NUGUVO-262121 format. One record per residue: x, y, z of N, C-alpha, C in turn. Coordinates in steps of 0.2 Angstrom, whole numbers, padded with zeros to 4 digits, always signed. Example, Ala and Ser with C-alpha at 12.3 -4.5 7.8 and 13.67 -1.06 7.14 Angstrom:
+0066-0028+0039+0062-0022+0039+0066-0016+0039;+0064-0011+0035+0068-0005+0036+0064+0000+0039;
END
This chain:
+0004-0006+0001+0001+0000-0001+0004+0006+0000;+0001+0009-0005+0007+0019-0004+0003+0022+0001;+0007+0026+0005+0004+0031+0008+0002+0038+0006;-0003+0040+0010-0003+0047+0006+0000+0052+0008;+0003+0051+0013+0008+0057+0017+0012+0051+0022;+0017+0054+0024+0020+0048+0029+0029+0052+0032;+0028+0051+0036+0035+0054+0040+0039+0048+0043;+0045+0050+0047+0049+0046+0050+0046+0041+0055;+0039+0044+0057+0036+0039+0065+0031+0037+0060;+0026+0040+0056+0019+0036+0053+0017+0037+0046;+0014+0034+0046+0010+0033+0037+0003+0034+0038;+0000+0039+0033-0008+0041+0034-0009+0039+0027;-0013+0033+0028-0017+0031+0020-0023+0033+0020;-0025+0034+0014-0032+0037+0011-0036+0031+0009;-0042+0030+0013-0045+0024+0010-0052+0021+0016;-0054+0016+0014-0057+0014+0018-0056+0010+0024;-0055+0011+0031-0052+0007+0037-0054-0001+0034;-0058-0004+0034-0061-0009+0034-0057-0013+0027;-0054-0011+0021-0051-0013+0016-0041-0014+0020;-0040-0008+0022-0035-0007+0025-0031-0012+0030;-0035-0011+0035-0033-0015+0043-0032-0021+0042;-0035-0025+0035-0033-0034+0036-0025-0032+0035;-0023-0028+0032-0015-0029+0029-0011-0025+0034;-0013-0024+0039-0009-0021+0046-0006-0025+0049;+0000-0024+0052+0002-0029+0057+0000-0026+0063;-0001-0031+0069-0004-0028+0075-0001-0024+0080;-0004-0019+0082-0003-0013+0085-0002-0012+0093;+0001-0007+0095+0000-0008+0104-0006-0003+0106;-0008+0002+0103-0013+0005+0105-0016+0007+0099;-0023+0006+0100-0030+0009+0096-0033+0015+0098;-0033+0020+0095-0035+0028+0099-0039+0030+0092;-0046+0031+0093-0050+0033+0086-0055+0038+0089;-0058+0041+0085-0066+0045+0086-0070+0043+0081;-0075+0036+0083-0078+0035+0076-0084+0040+0071;-0086+0039+0067-0088+0043+0061-0095+0043+0066;-0099+0050+0064-0105+0051+0068-0110+0056+0062;-0115+0053+0063-0120+0059+0057-0119+0066+0057;-0119+0069+0053-0117+0076+0053-0121+0078+0057;-0120+0085+0060-0124+0087+0065-0131+0091+0064;-0129+0092+0055-0134+0096+0053-0139+0092+0050;-0139+0085+0050-0144+0080+0049-0148+0077+0054;-0155+0082+0055-0159+0081+0061-0163+0076+0062;-0164+0072+0057-0167+0066+0056-0164+0060+0054;-0165+0053+0057-0162+0048+0055-0167+0042+0056;-0168+0040+0050-0174+0034+0049-0168+0025+0052;-0174+0022+0053-0174+0016+0057-0167+0012+0052;-0168+0012+0045-0163+0010+0042-0155+0012+0041;-0155+0020+0042-0150+0022+0043-0147+0022+0051;-0151+0021+0055-0146+0018+0063-0144+0010+0060;-0148+0005+0059-0145+0001+0058-0140-0001+0055;-0140+0005+0048-0131+0004+0045-0127+0007+0048;-0129+0011+0053-0124+0015+0059-0121+0010+0062;-0125+0006+0067-0123+0001+0071-0119-0006+0069;-0123-0006+0062-0119-0014+0059-0112-0011+0058;-0111-0005+0055-0105-0005+0053-0099-0002+0059;-0103+0001+0064-0097-0001+0071-0096-0006+0073;-0102-0012+0073-0099-0017+0075-0093-0022+0070;-0093-0020+0066-0089-0022+0060-0082-0020+0061;-0081-0012+0061-0075-0009+0063-0072-0010+0069;-0075-0011+0075-0075-0012+0081-0071-0020+0081;-0073-0024+0077-0072-0033+0075-0063-0030+0073;-0063-0029+0069-0058-0028+0064-0053-0024+0071;-0054-0019+0074-0050-0017+0077-0047-0020+0083;-0052-0025+0084-0051-0030+0090-0045-0035+0088;-0045-0035+0082-0041-0041+0081-0034-0038+0078;-0035-0032+0076-0029-0028+0076-0023-0027+0081;-0029-0027+0087-0024-0025+0093-0021-0031+0095;-0012-0029+0097-0010-0035+0101-0013-0036+0109;-0011-0042+0110-0016-0045+0116-0012-0043+0121;-0008-0039+0121-0005-0034+0127-0007-0026+0127;-0011-0024+0122-0012-0018+0119-0018-0017+0123;-0021-0010+0121-0026-0006+0125-0029-0001+0117;-0037-0001+0119-0040+0003+0115-0044+0010+0118;-0044+0015+0115-0047+0021+0118-0053+0024+0113;-0057+0024+0114-0063+0024+0110-0068+0030+0111;-0068+0035+0106-0072+0041+0110-0078+0039+0108;-0083+0041+0109-0091+0039+0108-0095+0045+0111;-0099+0046+0106-0104+0052+0111-0108+0047+0116;-0110+0054+0121-0115+0052+0127-0121+0049+0124;-0124+0049+0118-0129+0047+0118-0129+0039+0115;-0134+0034+0118-0134+0027+0115-0129+0025+0119;-0126+0026+0123-0121+0022+0127-0122+0016+0129;-0128+0014+0132-0130+0007+0132-0128+0002+0126;-0130+0006+0122-0130+0002+0115-0122+0000+0113;-0118+0004+0113-0112+0004+0111-0108-0001+0117;-0111-0002+0123-0106-0006+0129-0109-0014+0126;-0117-0015+0123-0118-0019+0123-0116-0023+0115;-0114-0020+0112-0108-0022+0105-0102-0024+0107;-0100-0020+0113-0092-0021+0114-0094-0028+0119;-0098-0030+0122-0099-0036+0126-0101-0041+0121;-0103-0039+0116-0104-0045+0111-0097-0046+0107;-0094-0043+0107-0086-0045+0104-0082-0046+0109;-0084-0047+0116-0079-0051+0120-0074-0046+0122;-0072-0041+0120-0066-0035+0122-0067-0033+0128;-0063-0036+0133-0064-0032+0140-0064-0024+0141;-0069-0022+0145-0070-0015+0145-0068-0012+0151;-0064-0011+0154-0060-0007+0158-0061-0001+0163;-0061+0005+0159-0065+0010+0161-0068+0014+0156;-0071+0020+0160-0076+0024+0155-0072+0030+0158;-0070+0034+0153-0068+0040+0156-0072+0045+0152;-0072+0051+0159-0079+0056+0156-0073+0063+0154;-0074+0063+0147-0071+0070+0146-0075+0076+0148;-0075+0080+0151-0079+0084+0151-0076+0092+0150;-0080+0096+0146-0079+0102+0143-0082+0107+0146;-0081+0113+0147-0085+0119+0150-0085+0122+0145;-0081+0126+0139-0082+0129+0134-0089+0127+0128;-0095+0124+0132-0099+0122+0127-0104+0126+0125;-0102+0132+0122-0106+0138+0119-0113+0137+0116;-0112+0134+0112-0118+0133+0107-0123+0126+0110;-0121+0124+0116-0125+0118+0117-0129+0118+0123;-0133+0123+0123-0136+0127+0130-0143+0121+0130;-0145+0121+0137-0150+0116+0138-0156+0118+0133;-0160+0113+0130-0166+0115+0126-0173+0110+0127;-0177+0112+0128-0182+0107+0126-0183+0103+0132;-0183+0106+0137-0182+0101+0144-0177+0098+0145;-0172+0099+0142-0165+0094+0144-0158+0097+0146;-0154+0096+0149-0149+0100+0153-0143+0100+0145;-0140+0106+0146-0133+0107+0143-0129+0100+0143;-0127+0099+0137-0121+0093+0137-0114+0094+0136;-0111+0093+0142-0106+0095+0143-0100+0090+0145;-0100+0085+0141-0096+0079+0142-0097+0074+0136;-0092+0070+0135-0091+0065+0130-0088+0057+0134;-0090+0052+0132-0087+0046+0134-0080+0043+0130;-0074+0042+0134-0069+0038+0131-0070+0032+0134;-0071+0027+0130-0071+0017+0134-0063+0018+0131;-0061+0015+0138-0054+0010+0139-0055+0003+0137;-0053+0001+0132-0055-0006+0130-0048-0010+0129;-0048-0017+0129-0040-0021+0128-0040-0025+0132;-0034-0029+0131-0031-0035+0134-0026-0032+0141;-0022-0026+0137-0016-0025+0142-0017-0024+0149;-0013-0026+0154-0015-0025+0161-0009-0018+0163;-0004-0016+0159+0000-0010+0160-0001-0006+0157;-0003+0002+0161-0003+0008+0158+0004+0012+0159;+0004+0017+0155+0010+0022+0156+0009+0026+0161;+0006+0026+0167+0004+0031+0171+0012+0035+0172;+0011+0041+0175+0017+0046+0178+0017+0042+0185;+0025+0042+0188+0025+0042+0194+0023+0046+0197;+0021+0052+0197+0016+0058+0201+0008+0055+0199;+0005+0056+0205-0002+0056+0205-0002+0062+0202;-0008+0062+0196-0013+0069+0194-0018+0066+0193;-0022+0071+0189-0029+0070+0187-0029+0065+0180;-0025+0063+0177-0024+0059+0173-0025+0052+0176;-0023+0050+0181-0025+0044+0185-0031+0042+0187;-0037+0048+0185-0044+0045+0188-0046+0047+0182;-0054+0046+0182-0057+0044+0176-0062+0050+0174;-0061+0057+0176-0066+0064+0174-0059+0068+0173;-0059+0067+0167-0054+0074+0165-0058+0081+0161;-0055+0085+0164-0059+0091+0163-0054+0095+0157;-0055+0095+0150-0053+0098+0145-0057+0103+0139;-0053+0108+0138-0056+0110+0132-0059+0109+0126;-0062+0111+0124-0064+0107+0118-0061+0112+0112;-0059+0109+0104-0057+0116+0101-0060+0121+0098;-0060+0126+0098-0064+0131+0095-0059+0134+0090;-0064+0139+0084-0060+0143+0082-0056+0148+0080;-0056+0152+0088-0051+0156+0090-0047+0153+0094;-0046+0146+0094-0039+0144+0098-0033+0144+0093;-0027+0143+0096-0021+0144+0094-0020+0137+0088;-0023+0131+0090-0024+0126+0085-0033+0126+0084;-0031+0128+0078-0040+0131+0077-0044+0125+0074;-0051+0126+0076-0053+0119+0075-0056+0120+0068;-0055+0112+0064-0054+0111+0057-0060+0107+0055;-0061+0102+0060-0067+0096+0060-0071+0098+0063;-0079+0095+0060-0084+0096+0064-0085+0093+0072;-0079+0087+0072-0080+0084+0079-0070+0083+0080;-0069+0087+0081-0060+0087+0081-0061+0087+0088;-0056+0082+0092-0054+0083+0098-0046+0088+0100;-0048+0089+0105-0041+0093+0109-0036+0088+0108;-0030+0091+0106-0023+0089+0104-0022+0086+0113;-0024+0090+0118-0023+0088+0125-0025+0082+0127;-0033+0081+0124-0034+0073+0127-0031+0067+0125;-0030+0068+0115-0027+0062+0115-0020+0065+0115;-0017+0067+0116-0010+0068+0119-0010+0064+0126;-0013+0065+0129-0014+0061+0137-0015+0053+0136;-0021+0051+0130-0021+0046+0130-0015+0041+0128;-0011+0044+0122-0007+0040+0118+0000+0041+0125;+0000+0045+0128+0006+0044+0132+0004+0039+0139;-0003+0038+0141-0004+0034+0144-0004+0027+0143;-0008+0026+0136-0011+0021+0135-0003+0017+0129;+0000+0020+0130+0007+0016+0126+0012+0019+0128;+0019+0016+0125+0025+0016+0127+0030+0019+0121;+0035+0022+0123+0040+0025+0117+0042+0019+0111;+0041+0022+0106+0041+0018+0100+0035+0012+0099;+0031+0012+0103+0025+0010+0102+0021+0012+0095;+0015+0006+0092+0012+0009+0085+0007+0010+0089;+0004+0017+0086-0003+0019+0087-0008+0019+0081;-0013+0016+0081-0018+0017+0075-0024+0020+0076;-0026+0024+0071-0032+0029+0072-0035+0027+0065;-0039+0022+0065-0044+0022+0056-0050+0027+0056;-0050+0032+0061-0054+0039+0059-0050+0043+0059;-0044+0044+0057-0039+0051+0058-0043+0058+0058;-0046+0058+0053-0051+0065+0053-0046+0069+0051;-0045+0074+0057-0039+0081+0054-0033+0079+0059;-0031+0073+0061-0022+0069+0061-0021+0072+0068;-0027+0072+0073-0024+0075+0081-0020+0067+0084;-0024+0063+0082-0019+0057+0084-0011+0057+0081;-0011+0058+0075-0005+0059+0072+0001+0065+0076;-0001+0069+0076+0000+0074+0081+0005+0072+0087;-0002+0070+0091+0000+0068+0099+0005+0062+0098;+0007+0059+0092+0011+0053+0093+0018+0056+0089;+0017+0063+0084+0025+0066+0083+0026+0068+0090;+0024+0071+0096+0025+0074+0100+0029+0070+0105;+0026+0064+0105+0028+0058+0111+0031+0055+0108;+0034+0054+0102+0039+0050+0099+0037+0042+0098;+0029+0042+0096+0026+0036+0097+0024+0035+0086;+0027+0028+0085+0026+0027+0077+0015+0027+0077;+0017+0029+0072+0008+0028+0071+0005+0026+0064;+0000+0023+0064-0003+0024+0056-0009+0027+0057;-0012+0031+0052-0020+0034+0052-0021+0032+0045;-0028+0032+0044-0034+0030+0039-0038+0035+0039;-0040+0038+0035-0044+0043+0032-0048+0042+0026;-0055+0041+0025-0059+0039+0019-0059+0046+0015;-0060+0052+0019-0061+0058+0015-0055+0061+0012;-0053+0063+0007-0047+0064+0007-0045+0072+0007;-0050+0076+0007-0049+0083+0011-0048+0083+0018;-0049+0077+0021-0045+0077+0029-0039+0075+0028;-0037+0069+0023-0030+0068+0022-0026+0075+0022;-0028+0079+0017-0024+0085+0016-0024+0090+0020;-0029+0089+0026-0029+0095+0030-0026+0093+0037;-0025+0083+0039-0020+0081+0041-0014+0082+0040;-0010+0081+0032-0004+0082+0031-0002+0089+0033;-0007+0093+0033-0004+0099+0034-0004+0102+0041;-0007+0099+0045-0007+0100+0053-0002+0095+0056;+0001+0091+0052+0004+0086+0055+0013+0090+0052;+0013+0092+0047+0018+0095+0044+0021+0103+0049;+0016+0104+0051+0015+0110+0053+0019+0108+0060;+0014+0103+0062+0019+0101+0071+0026+0100+0071;+0029+0095+0066+0035+0093+0064+0040+0100+0063;+0037+0106+0061+0042+0110+0060+0043+0114+0065;+0036+0114+0070+0038+0117+0077+0043+0113+0081;+0041+0107+0080+0045+0102+0085+0052+0103+0083;+0057+0103+0077+0061+0106+0075+0065+0110+0079;+0059+0115+0078+0063+0121+0079+0065+0122+0088;+0062+0116+0092+0064+0118+0098+0067+0110+0102;+0070+0108+0096+0073+0102+0097+0079+0103+0100;
END
């Protein structure tokens, strides 16, 4: 397979993750943020919902196969239909080790509406087989299961370029804890390249897969910018 973009540490592939993952060697860490329905799609019929969950089950099964038997997986998932996601994980017999609550306070456009409380959190599911995490010796917030980190905004230094972009601080923490130096990290919904950027900062090998070419281009530019900054301070 020919990468769309690569560095000394990683490779980005443009294509369908279910076609590419069977060709990959086992990895130490899976970190991914699965696809969502676009926010502007207000209604979804039963057929679309069935397709969404059937595809989720397929990629989760393939991710389980790709993960080493000492590895970990961290999967970001919206707080909606968490029970259905956990049932799917149980069906696949991959251990659910922890539920991390990512709490963000800068949720400007997500105010309470129609009798519901404003949403200020998302779940990060910690799955896998490994028994050892790379926690720092000093106890801090990262050892607990509620993390308070701001979500990306258009006025931040690292500007929001993807509708569902996650903060680098979140993924950097996961990569640091869930892997060790020179481990390989896989993100098969790379989106805007946040996982790869975290890996470049932490000297982890990485593999990214993204089906939309426009986001492959965005990822490549963001990663290259990060590498240039790292060289300045090396």
